[in-house]
N, C-alpha and C positions, 0 to 999 in steps of 0.2 A: 390685300394679301398680307398676311403676317409674315414678316421676314426674319425675326429673331429666332435663334435656336431654341430658346425656352420661352414659355408663356409667363408673362408677368401676372402677379396676383390681381392687379387691378382689372384684368380681363377675365380671370377665372372666378373670383369671388362673387361678383354680382349675380351669377347664375347658380352658384354652388350653395351659398349659405342659406338661401331661402328653403331649398329642398332639404338641407341638413336639419334645419330648425323644425320643419314640418314632420320629419321622420324620427325626431327624438321622442315624440309622444309615444309610439308603440314600445320603444325601449323602456321608457319610464314605467308604462303600464305593466309590462312584463316583469320588470324588476320588482315593483311594488307588490304585485300579486304573488310572486314567488318567494321573495325575501321577507317582506313585512307581514303579509297575510298567510303565507305558507299554503297558498292555493295551488296545489300541484296539478289540479285537473285543467288548468289553463295552458299546460305545456302541450305543444304540438310535436309529434315525432319529426326528427330532423330529415329523415329519408324523403318523404314527399316534398318537403320544402326544397331539398336539393334537386329533386326532379324538376320542380317549378323553375328554380334558378337556372338550371341547364337549358330548359326550353326558352326562357326569357333571353338568355345569352345568345342563343341561335337567332331568335326573332329580331333582337336589336342588331345583331350582326348583319342580317339580311337587309334590315332598313338602312344601315350605314352604307352598305355596299351600293344600294340603289341611290342613295343620296350622293355618294362620291361620283357615280356614274353621271349624274346631272351636272355636278360641278366640272368634272373633267371634260364632258361634252362642251360646256361653255368655254372652257380654255381652248380646246381644239378649234372651235369655231373662230375664236379670236386669232388664233395662230394662222388659220386659213385667210382671215381678213387681212392680216399683215402681209402674207405672200401675195395675194390678189392685188393689194394696194401697190406693191412694188411693180407687179406686172403691168397694171393699168398706167402707172406713171411712165414707165419705160416705153411702153407701146405708143402712148399719146405723144410724148416728147420726140421719139424717134421718127414718127410718121408725120407729125405736123409741127413740131417745135423748131425745125430748121427750114421751114418753108420760106420762100422769098417774099411772100405777102406778110407784112407786119401784122395785119389784123389776124391772120391765121396763127402766127406765132403767139400773139396775145391770148388768143382763144385756147390754145394748147396749154398755156401756163394757167389760164383760168380754170380749165377743166381739172388740172391737177390740184389746185387750191380748193376747188369745190369738193374734190374727193376727201381732202382732209376735213372739211366741214361736215361731210357726210359721216365720217368716222365719229366725230365728236357728237353730232346729232344723235346718232345711234347710241352712244354711250349715255347721254343724258336721258334718252327715252327709256333705256333699260334700268336706270337707277331711280325711276319714279317708284315710290313704294306702293305695293298693292294692299288692298284691304286686309287680306289674310296674313300679311307679314309686318305691317306698320307697327303694331303694338309690340310684337315679340322683339323686333330689332331696335326699338327706340333707345334702349340703354346703350347699345353698341354704337348707334349713329351718334349719340351725344358724346360718348366717350372719345371718339376720334375727331369730333367737331367738323364733320363734313357738311358743307353748306349747300351744295348744288340742288338738293331735293327741296329746299325751303321755298324757293321761288323759281319753279321750273321755266315759266314763260320768260322771265327776265334773263335768266342765265342762258337759255336757248338763243334769244335775240343777241346778247352780247357775244356769244361764241360764234354764231354764224357771221356776225359783222366782220370778224377777223379774216374770214376766208371767202365770203360770197358778197356779191353786190347788194345794194339796198333792195332793189326790186326782187332779187331772188330770195333774199332773206325774208322780205314781207310775204312773198308767195309761199315759201316753205312753212313759215311759222303760222300761216293761216290754215294749215291743214292739220288734221288729227295726227298724221304720221309724217313729220317733216323729212325724215331720212328717205322714205320711199319716193317722195317727190323730187328730192335732190338727184337720186339715180334716174328718175324720169328726165330731168333736165340734161343729164349726161347722154342719155339716149337720143334726145333731140339734137345735141350738138354733134354727135358722130354721124347722125343722118345728114346734117348740114354739110359736114366735111365731105361726105360721099357725093352729095349733090354738087359740091364745088369742085369735085375732081381731085381733092387732096388725097383721098384714100380710095382704093378699089373695092370691089365686092368682097374679096377674100379678107382684106384688112378690116373692112366694116363688120364681117361676120365674126372675126376674131375679137374685136372690141366688144361687140354684142355679147359674145360668150362670157367675157370678163364680167360685164354688168349682170348677166344671168347668175354667175357664180356669187356675186356680191348680194343679189337679192336672196339667193338660197341661204347664204350665211346669216343675213339679217333675219330671215324667216326662222332659221334654227334657233337664233338667240331669243326671238319673240315666242317661240314655242315653249322654251324653258321658263321664260319670264311670266307668260300669261297662263300657264297650265300648272297649278300648284301640285306639290308632291301629294299623292293620294292620301286623304286624311284618315282613311280606315287603317293604313299601315301606321301613320304617325300617332294617332290617338290611342290605338290599342297597345302600341309599343310603350307609350308613357304609362298607360294603365297597368300593364303587366309588370313593369318595373316597380310601381308603387305597391301593388299587391305583394310581390315578393319581398320588398323591404320591410313592409308592415308585418309580414308573417315571420320573418327571420329571427327577431328577438325571442319569440315564443318557443322556438325550437333550439335556439343556440344557448339559452341560459341553462337548460338541463344538461347539456354537454359540458359547459364550463363548470357547473356544480359537481359533475362527476369526476372531472380531472383535477380541478383547483377549487375545492369548495370554499376556501378562505379568500378567494379573489373574484368574487362575482362581479365586481366592478369592471372587470375586463369586458363585460357584455357591451359597454358603451363604446370604447375605442374600436373594438372588432367590428361592431355593427356600423359605426360611422365610416370606417375604411370601405367596407363592403358597399355601403350606401353611396359613398363618393365615387366609387369605381363605376357602378351601374349608371349613376346620374351623369358622370363624365361621358360614358359611351353614348348615352341618350342625347346629351348636348352636342356632341361631335356630329351626329347625324343631323340634328336640327339646323345647325349652322352651315351644313354642306347642302342643304335641300335647295336653297335659292341663292345662286352665286352672283346675283346682280342687285343686292339689297343694301349696299353701303356698309356691310359688316366686316369684321376682321378677315373673314375667309373669302371675301369678294374676289372675283377676277379683277386684276389691276388694270381696268380699262383706261384710266387716265394715263397711266404710264405707257400703255400700249399705243394709245392715240398719240402721245407726245413722240414715241419712237418712230411711228409712221411719218409723222410731221417732219421729223429731223431727216429721215431717209429721203422723203420726196423733195424737200427743200434743197438738200445737197444735190440731187439729181438736176435741179434747175440752176445750180451754181449760185444760190442765194448767199449773201454776205452775212445776214443776221440769222444765225441758227440758234433756236432755243436750247436750253440746257436739258438734259434728261432729268426726269423727276427722281427724287430719292426718298427713302422711307422716312416718315415722321413718327417718332415714338414706336418704331418697329412696324409701322403700317405703311404699305405701299398702295396707293389708290390708283 
């Protein structure tokens, strides 16, 4: 998540200058044909170009709204995970954390720590790049120097070692979806607590409902992660923007010549500004499509997981509480 009030050029220019350079060509062609060769037939009436521009603006706006919905849904899901995590820890600790049996008390603590491991396992799974996003986001990933995606298996093992036992870590990392199986272990433990008479049927049902909510929230995140933004919308949005920008110089130069015939050079700055505006709108939508890809607009899952860990450790009266994560170069992961 980008936290600064203004965007730095180092984040804007990598995606802007390439498109600007590409779209300079039709500006040069229009200028040379009109000014150097006097080829007036190359001029296109500005009215149909304006109609195209209006249609493109509506289309890009629709795409950006849809992209924002995906990003905001991801943030809502992680907000729900935060709330469910607090509920889980409070219920487990209240129902089993004060039990006279030392083994049961240790189990309650372990279930809370395992939940922190689940949050981090889900985070790591969601940040694995998909085929359709890896190339596009490569420059952004390298610019913020985020490493978790480079060796998923090693990072997953090291992370779970902090919160789970070795047997559980080995069991979870042997599965395709470690987070799912960590929740399965939680379900087994609450069944054991019921069998031992630590919790009754109603308390067992309430804890099971929390696990169900966590499964639903995990599934919601995986739905966003595994189903790309429909390419027909994204591809045609980019195509329509390119068509409009390529046609614009051929209509704008005649208007400039009519009002300021001695300043035809204005074609270039005016077209560049319009070019940048439309490309910026297109890029905003692109970067919002996939909120779990290590980019600047990512959901700050690392920070959320750390906040959950702090809350849960404080519930257990731990002495060593980790610090909250802070933005680095304006980026909070």
